[in-house]
C-alpha positions in Angstrom: -37.8 61.8 18.6 -40.9 60.9 16.5 -43.5 58.6 18.1 -43.5 55.0 16.9 -46.6 54.0 15.0 -49.0 51.9 17.0 -50.5 50.0 14.1 -49.0 47.5 11.7 -49.5 48.6 8.1 -51.7 46.4 5.9 -48.9 46.0 3.4 -45.1 46.3 3.7 -43.3 49.2 2.1 -42.2 48.6 -1.6 -38.5 48.3 -0.7 -39.3 45.4 1.7 -41.3 43.6 -1.0 -38.5 44.2 -3.4 -35.9 42.7 -1.0 -38.1 39.7 -0.3 -38.5 39.1 -4.0 -34.7 39.3 -4.4 -34.2 36.9 -1.5 -36.7 34.4 -3.0 -34.9 34.6 -6.4 -31.5 33.9 -4.8 -32.8 31.0 -2.8 -34.4 29.5 -5.9 -31.1 29.9 -7.9 -29.1 28.2 -5.1 -31.7 25.4 -4.9 -31.3 24.9 -8.7 -27.6 24.6 -8.2 -28.0 22.1 -5.4 -26.7 24.4 -2.7 -28.4 24.7 0.7 -27.6 27.7 2.9 -28.1 27.7 6.7 -27.3 30.2 9.3 -26.4 29.7 13.0 -24.8 31.6 15.8 -21.4 30.7 17.0 -20.3 30.4 20.6 -18.9 33.9 20.3 -22.4 35.2 19.3 -21.4 35.7 15.7 -23.4 34.7 12.7 -22.1 31.7 10.8 -23.1 31.0 7.2 -23.0 27.4 6.0 -23.4 26.2 2.5 -23.9 22.5 1.8 -23.7 20.8 -1.6 -26.7 18.5 -1.9 -24.9 16.0 -4.3 -21.7 15.6 -2.3 -22.9 16.4 1.2 -19.9 18.6 1.7 -20.4 21.7 3.9 -18.4 24.9 3.9 -18.4 27.8 6.3 -18.6 31.0 4.3 -18.0 34.6 5.1 -20.6 37.1 4.0 -18.2 38.1 1.2 -17.8 34.5 0.0 -21.6 34.1 0.0 -21.8 37.2 -2.1 -19.3 35.7 -4.5 -21.6 32.7 -4.9 -24.4 35.0 -5.9 -22.8 36.6 -8.8 -24.8 38.0 -11.7 -27.2 35.6 -13.3 -26.1 34.1 -16.6 -22.5 33.7 -15.6 -20.9 30.3 -14.8 -21.5 29.4 -11.2 -18.8 27.4 -9.6 -19.7 24.7 -7.2 -18.4 25.2 -3.7 -15.8 22.5 -4.1 -14.5 24.1 -7.3 -14.0 27.4 -5.4 -11.8 25.9 -2.6 
């Protein structure tokens, strides 16, 4: 087993920077649509994903797949959460 590095690199690897840029883009797009995403842990120690529409205040619990569906390719029509259910 290789030894773990003892120093933190000055800059993250390129793939980490790419993933952070993607996450920032997705959050900005959701914000433009008035959707706020929050995460919490359920009593069963499972991750719960919540999406709340800013205009209506309605909140929906989403699966990871449903969250992925909200994040379809840019340029397509994005349904609001209430239109999906």
